[in-house]
Structure formats: C-alpha cells, structure tokens
N, C-alpha and C positions, 0 to 999 in steps of 0.2 A: 816357172808358175807354180812351185811349190817350195815355199808360200806363193802365192800370187802378188807380185807386185807390178802395177802401171798406174800411167797416166792415161788421160783420154779429153776428148772433146767432142763430144757426141750429140747431134740434133735428130731431132723426129719431128715430124707431120704430125700425126695424131697417135695417141695412147691411151687406152680403156684400161686401166689396173684392174679394175672392179671384174674383169670378165676370167682375170686369172685365181680369182677367189672363191670360196663358196658363197651362197646367199647368207647375208647379215641374219642374226636370229632375230624374231619379232620382238617386240617391246616388252615391258614390264607386264606381267599376267596380275590381274585383280584378285586379292585375297576375300574379297567378298566382306572385308572388316573396315573399309573406309581408305585401305592401304595397298601397297603394290609390294610384290616381290620382285627382286632380282631378276634379270633375264637369265637364261641358261648360260651358264660360265663355258668360257672356250680360253685353252691355253694360250700364251704368249711366248714364243721363244725366240732370241735374239740372239742366240748362237751362231747363226750362220754368218755375223758379222767378224767372227774372228779368223783369224789366221788368213787374213788380206790385207794389205797396204796401196790403197788407191787413192787418186787425187784427177780432178776434172773439173769438167763444165757441162752441164745438161741443161740442152735447150729442148722443151716442147711446145709446138704451135697451139696443139688444142688438146688438153688433158682432162681425163675423166678420174677421180680417187675417192670410194667412200661416197660416191653419187653427186660428188661436185664438181663442178666445171669449171675450167679455167683456161686462159688462152695467154700465149706468148711468155711462157712459162719459162723461169733462167735460173739455175741454181750453182752455186760452186760447192763441191763435194769433196769431202777427206776423211778418209778411213783408216786407221791404225788402231793397231791391240786391241779390237773390239769394239772403239768408239766412231761413231760416225756423225759428223759435224756438217750440216747443211747450210753454209752461211757465205753470203745473203741469200734469201729466198726473196723473188719480185715475179709478180704475174698479174693479170686484168682478170677480174671475175665480177660478176653481178654489177655491171655499168661501173664498176669500181676499180680499184687496186688494191695490192697484197704483198707485205714487205714483212722480213723478220726471218729468224732463225730456228733452226730444228735440230736436234740430238738425239741419237740414240745410241745406249752403251750396255752391250752385252755382259759385262763385268755389274751384276747386282741387278739386271732386265732393268735399267732405269731410262725414261724417258723425259724430255724437258721440250717446249715450244716457247716462243716467244714471237707473237703476230700483231700485225697491225693493218686492219683495213680501212679503208677512207673513201668515202661516199659510196659505199655498197649499198644494194637494193636487198634488205634485210628479209624481206618475206620469201621471195623465190629461195634466198639461201637457206633458210629454215627449214623449208619444204624437201630441199634436195639432201640436206646432210641429216636430219634428227625426223623428216618425215612428220612436221608439227607445222600447222598454220595457226600461228598465235599472235604474230605481231606483222604490222606492215610500216614501212617508212625508208626514209634513206638517210645513212650517215655514218657515223664512225665508232670501230670497235676495238679494243686493245685486250690482250691476254698475255699472259707470264704464268706458265704454269710448269708443275714438274710432279713427275708420279715413280713408283717402281712397283713391279710385280709379277708373279708368273702366269697371271690368268687376265681376263678381262674386267670380271670383279674386284681381282684385288687391287688392280691400277685404278680403278674408280674408287676403293675405299682409301688411298694412299693419295688421293689426288690434293694438290695445295698451290697455293699463289694468288693470282689476282686478276680481276678483269674490269673492263670499265663499257660503258655504251652511252653515244650520245646521237639521238635520233632526231630526224625534223619531220613535222608534215606525213603523220602516219596514224597507227590505229592499233589498240589493242581491242585481239578477237575475243569474241564468248559472253561479253558482257558490255551492256548500254546503258551507261549509267545515267545519263540524262532521261532515255526513257523510263529507267526503271523509278526514279524519282518522281516523274509527272505520273507514272501509274500508281505508286503507292502514297502519293501525297496526302489522300484522303484516309491515310492512318496513321496520320501525326499523332494522335492520342493513344495510339495501340500500344500495347505493354511488351509486346514481342517484335522480336527480330523477323524479319523475311529471307528466308533463304531459297535461293533458288540454283539451278543447275547452269552452268554456260552453255550456249546456244553458238554453234559456230555462225550462225546469219547473222548474229549482234556482234555489236564492236563499239569503241569509243574513240573518238578521233583525239587527236593531240598535234598541237603545233610543234610542241619540244617537250624532249622524252631526255632525263639523263639518269644513270644508276651506276654504283661503283659496287664491287665483291672483292671479300675476301673468301678464300677457297681453304677450307682444311677438313682432310679426312672424308672429303668427296662430299661436304656440305659448302654450298656458296651462302654465305651470309650477306647482307645488304641491310643499311641502314640512312641513304640517303636519296632513295627513290623519291624523281620531282619530274610532274609532268604539266604543261599547259595546255589550252585550250581557250579560244575566246570566251567562254563562259564558267568554264571551272581550272579550280587549281587541284592537283592532287600530291600529295607527298606518304611516304609508306616507308614499311620497314619488314624485313622477313627472311626466310630461307628457301633456299632451293637443293632438296636432297637428290643429287644426281645418283645414288647408291641405289635408292628405293624408288627414285622418280616420282616424288613427293613436293608438293607445292604448301608453304604456309605463309601467308602474307597479311599485313594488318596496315590498312590504307586508310587515310583521311580525304576526302572531299568537300573543297569549300565552293560555294556558287559565288562566283564574283559578278556575273552579268547575266543578261538575259535577252532572249532575241525578240523578236516581234511578232503579233499575231497571238492566238490563243496560248500556245506553248509557252510563249515569254509570260504571258499574265499567268499560267500555273504556276511557275518557277518564281516568280517573283517573291512570294513571302517565303522561299527558300532562300534570297541573297544574302550571303556574309554569313550562314552557318556551315557548319561543318560536321560532316556525316561519317560515320565510321563505318568499312565496306571491309570485310574479312575474306581474303581469297583462299581456299583450301583443296586438298584432295591429291589423286593420282593425277598426272599430266593428262592421260586422256579420258577422265570424268571430275574436271574441276566444279566446285561449288562456291557461291558468293553468297556472303551475309549482309545485308544493309540493315543497322541497328536504329529501326527506328525510333525506338523509346527515349535512346541517346539524343537524335533528332530532335525529338518532342519536347523534351526538357530545355535543350538548347532555344528551341523557337518559344516556349515559354516566357524563359528569361531574356532574350532579346526584346518581346514584347513588352515584359514588365520595363526593362530601362528605356523604352519609349515613351510609354506612360511617364515614368518619373522625370525623366526629360522635358515631356511637355508639362508636366506640372509645374517645374522649376523654373521653366520660362514665362509662364503666366505671373510667378510669384515676382 
C-alpha cells in the first residue's frame, strides 16, 4: 500500500461528485465600465495524483459532475508517476453521446481534454454546465484543449487549443434580428446605429449554424461563423474572452427571402441587403448594435443600380 499499487474494475449505480465539493464561485462581477472582472480565484492542486500506481475500468450508470448529468459512463484509467490518463471515455448525455480522453498531470499542474459530442441538445447542456441560456439546437461539438496553472484563473489564462460546433434547428437567444429589422426599417435614413440590450425572451432562429475556434491564452477567436435560416444568412467573426467573460462579435446579416403577409412586405425592401450587427459586452449583460447608417447606404446603392439597369434595358 505504500506506494499504492492496484488494478481495479469498479461499477457504480449513481454518483454525484458535486456533493463532495463546495459550491462553485458565482460568475464574473461587473466592473460598471462595460467589462467584467474574473471570479474569485481558487487553488488547483493535483499533488494527490503522486505516489500511486493504478490501472482499471470505471463504469457509472448515472453520474453528475460540475452539474453536468451523464449516463452509462465508462472509462479506462491509468495513473502512474503523477499522471492520470482517462482514455477512452464514453457516455450518453443530453440525448446524444460523448467520447474522448482526459489527462491530468501533477508535474506542472497540467490538464488536457479531447472530447467529441454527437447529436447533443446544446441548450440544457449550457444551462447545467455554464448556467447560460443563450443557445438552442442539436448537433455536434469538438474540443481539443490544454492548460496549466496552480489556480482556476491561471488555468483560464493559459487555456489553448481548438473547438468547433455544428448545430441545426436552433436559435440564438437574446436577439431577434427579424423583429429588430422590421421595427427599425423606418429609420433607414438615420445617421446613427441602434443599440439595444439583449433580452432573454428574444431569439433568432436558424436551420444551421457552424463555427470553429482557435483558443490562445484564454481567448477563443473565430472567423468563420455561419448561420442560415429561410429568410437570412449570417456570417461573422470575433472573440470570446473566457478570462474576463466578455464577448466581442461583428456579424453581417443578409436578407435572402421574405415571409407572406405584412411582415414579409416590410422586409421585402431589405431583400439582398447586408446589415452589420455588433454584439459585445459581459456574458450576463450583452448588447447588440445594428448599423442602420450602413444599411441605408446599401439600400440607396441598390436602388440606384436598379434604376440604372431599368434605364439601360429601355435603351
């Protein structure tokens, strides 16, 4: 037993790991200046992994960890020289499946994870894990990340890797672009952009959404955001600051179709135009800005081209 050396094959019916840890710190606190400060720091010590030599299989029918709930969890574990490798990891979660690997090394306090989530319901997952209700839809997610540090904030600041998401039949919560465009179409001749606070009751539906991220020092950068709906196409790029809990995204929305009825009539004059939309602020207090000055210029240009085309056709 000293040092501990063992092999094992363990099966557990139900396990809630969260019961054995203190409640997590609350989210980022607002600075009152449009930013957010990191949550209170907490130490992370992996020294308990040293001095043991373990190898085995762990099966858990129902598992909760960091408020995430999974079932039929199965993992192969190997611990040696202070390094824990959990590979492979397989489970069912949020109406989909999870597979991948995890690594924790007490030598340097290093952590790495490679996970693939297939056909998961993203809304309930984000609510449980991040306490955020900002996205709906089903689809796939892939992450390949690594970090090192002696505290939670240090781990965030050293976070690096990649991530990708592919969703279908969902919605981005907090903003209803179609309603905003209809509401402000009368301001097309205005010179200022319209700034609005995100509202949880509002949402923009999409039939397909894809994005990939490069993560460096706790900041996730994206330049290929793409979303589609029957009426709109959206592209964008920006950053997600995981250290300070801030979002800064610039997107372009193009109207490609209209619905029937009065709403469709209101949107008809915007068809084919591209409207810049800027999302920014702390995760808990996002704002979005629709640049109607740019939209007005694009509309005038479009109308001018139509008149020129009509004149040339007459000639």
